[in-house]
N, C-alpha and C positions, 0 to 999 in steps of 0.2 A: 738869604741863603737858598731858598727854594727857587727864586727867580734865576739865580746864577746857575743852578742845576738844570733848569729848563733851557736856558740859553746854551749851555754846554751840550746838552742832549740834542738840541736842534742843530748845532754846528756839526756834531759827530754824524748825525743822520744825513745832513746835506753832503758832507765829505764822503761818506760811504756810498751814497747814491751817485755822486760824480765819478768816483773810482769805478763803480760797477758799469756806468754808462760808457766811460772811456775804454774799459776792458772789453765790453761787448762790441764797441765800434772797432777796436783793434783786431779782435778775433774775426769779425765780419770782413774787414778789409783783407786780412791775411788769407782767409778761406777763399775770398773772391779772386785774389791775386794768384793763389795756387791753382784754382780751377781754370781761370781764363788765361793765365800766363801774362796778364797785364797789370801794371802797377797803378793804383788809384791815386796815390799821393806822389808829389815830386821827389820825395826822399823815401828810402827804404832801409831796413836793417837786415844785414846778412850775417850768417854764421860761417866763419872761415875755419875749415877743419885742418888743412895741411900747413906745413912749415915752408912752403915754396916762396912766400913773400917775406920771410923773416930777414932782418929785424924790423922792417917797416910794419908788417902785420904779423904778430905772433900767432902760432897755431892755436886753434880752439879759441877764437876771439870773435866778438861782435864788432862789425864795422858799419858806418853810415855811408850810404852811397846816394848820389843824385842822378836822376834820370836825365840823360843827354842824348843828342843825336850824333851820328858819326862825324858830321861836319864840325862839331865842337871839340873833338878830340885833338890833342897835340902830343908831340913826342915827349916822353917822360911822364905822361899821365898814367895813373893806375886805373884800369878799366875793368868792369865786370861784363862778361860776354858769354854767349852760348858756344861752348867749345865743340869744334868739329873733329876733335881727336876721338878715335874709336874707343880708347880706354875710358873716356868720360861720357860718351854716348849722349851728347847734347846737354850735359849738365852745366850749371853756371861755374865759371872760373874767373879768378881775379889775378891779373898779371899786369906788368908795366909795358907800355908801348915804347918800343925802341926804334921803330921805323914806320913811316906811312908810305904806302904804295899808291901811286896815281892821285886822283883828287878825292882823297879819303875813301877810296874804294876798298882797300885792304890794309890790315895792320899787322905788323910783326911784333909779337909780344914775348916777354921773358919774365920768369920769376926772379926776384932779387936774390934768392938763395939757390937758383938753378945754375948749372954749368953753361948750358947753351940755350938758344932761343927755342920757342915752341915749334914743333914739327909742322903744325898746320897754321895757316894764316887766319886772321879774324876778318870776316866780311862785314861790310857796313851794316847789313841787316841783323847781324848777330850781336851788335853792341847794345847792351842793356843800360849801363850806368857808369858813372865815374866815382872813384873812391874819394871820400871827403875826410874822414878821420876815424880813429879807433874809439870804441865806446867801452872805456875801462871798467866803469862801475857795473854796467850791464854784463860785461864779460865775466866779472867775478861771480855774479849770481848765476850766470849761465854755466860756468864751470862747476859750481857747487851743485846745481840742479841736475847736470848731466851725469855726475858720478853716482854710483849706487848708494854710497853712504850719504851723500848730499841729498839725493832724492828721498831717502828714508827719513832724514832729518826734516826736510821740508814737509813731507807728508805728515810726520808726527806733529810739527808745529801747526799745520793747517787743521789737523784733527783736534788738537788741543784748543785752538781758537774756536772751532765750531762747537766743541763740547762746552767751553766757557760761555759762549753766546747762548746756547740752549739752557745751560744751568741758570744764567742770569734771568732768562725769559721765564722759566718755571718758578724761580724764587720770587720774581716780581708778581707773577700771576697768583702764587700762593699768598703773597702779602696783600695783594689787591682783594682776594677772596676773604682774607682775615679781616681787612678793614671793612668790607661790606657786611660781614657777619657781625662785627662790633657795632656798626651803624644800625643794623637791624635790631640787635639786642637793646641798644640805647633807645631806639624809637618805641620798641615794645614796652620798655620800662617807663618811659615818659607817658605813653598811652595808659599804662596801668595806674600810674600815680594820678594822672588827670581823672581817670575813672573813679579812683578812690576819693579824690578831692570832691568830685561832683556828687558822689554817694554821701559823703559826710555833710555837704551843704544841703542835700535833700533831707537827710535825717534831722539836721538842725531846724529846717523849716517845718518838718513834721512835728518836732517837739514843741516849737513855738505855737503851732496851730492847736495842739492838744492842750497847752497851757492856757490859751485864750478860752477854749471851750470849758475848761474846768472852772475858770473864774466866772464865766457866764452862768454855769450851773449853780455855783455857790450863791450868786446873787439871786 
């Protein structure tokens, strides 16, 4: 039973360590990508806010995109690019390619839910990635976390988890201290009994010695 508990504890510790390492790497890559404007991995995750690509990409959804060059783009591909539209001011936008101008020098794009094409063309150097798929599960968590109620719930769950972890830590520490105290008391009792036993043996030897002396005196 104790062996199974040790194995389970080891597995949990390893799993928690792996999760923390992956989380730290993910945060590091995200921060580096935000600062440098370059993607470290061939794939990236983006959060789409608007409904311009519905029903292909619902609003407030996470999508997976793959880094590509302008030469890899074909008509009907959904691409992510740095928009030259004054309203977006260089922000990322994700729309479908409806026309390629020249030798992949410019792209005419349009949102699936938009009436007309985009007013500004996408230049080759503005192309960032190509749409791969929607990330439904991640989107669910993203929507929950992005809402005020969801954020409060997540914060409460995280706080409860941290409190539970600390509670278990202190309970285990108190239990360990109790076990150490019991061991100390047992050792003290054993030492006391051994001392009493040694004292009794000494007294017995002393009595035997006095008995021998009395016999010698009588003789």
